[in-house]
Phi, psi and omega in degrees: 000124181271143177251155175298143184292339187254354186292312187239022179276128174258141178273159178274133177249087187234357178267135182303316182294320178293321179296314180299317180300314181292321178295316178298322179297315180293320178297319179296332178278356177094013178285132178293152183301324181283354178254001182292315181301311178298322180293317179294322182291343174288331185254334188222160161275125187244150172273104188294327177295318178295318178299316179298321178295316179297315180295321179298315179294318181294320177298318180298316179295322179295319178295319178297318180296317180295320180291324177293320179294318180291324177294321179294321178295319179294322179296317180291323178293316180297322179294317179295321180294319179293324180292326181287332183283000000 
């Protein structure tokens, strides 16, 4: 029985820019970081080493962003307290 050539073919996700794009798409859809690999593997053949590197960088950037936001909140709170005194 012959199958259509395009029905079940998965593409390779081995380029860094394509990997980053797909990871960002999944994060924007609300997929948790620990579920990104299983979700990507449903659609693509993935380079797991590249995916781990991308996830490591994205986690680091997310932590830096959160720490900057919390520092900014503390600065504004501290300024308001000093102004009130």
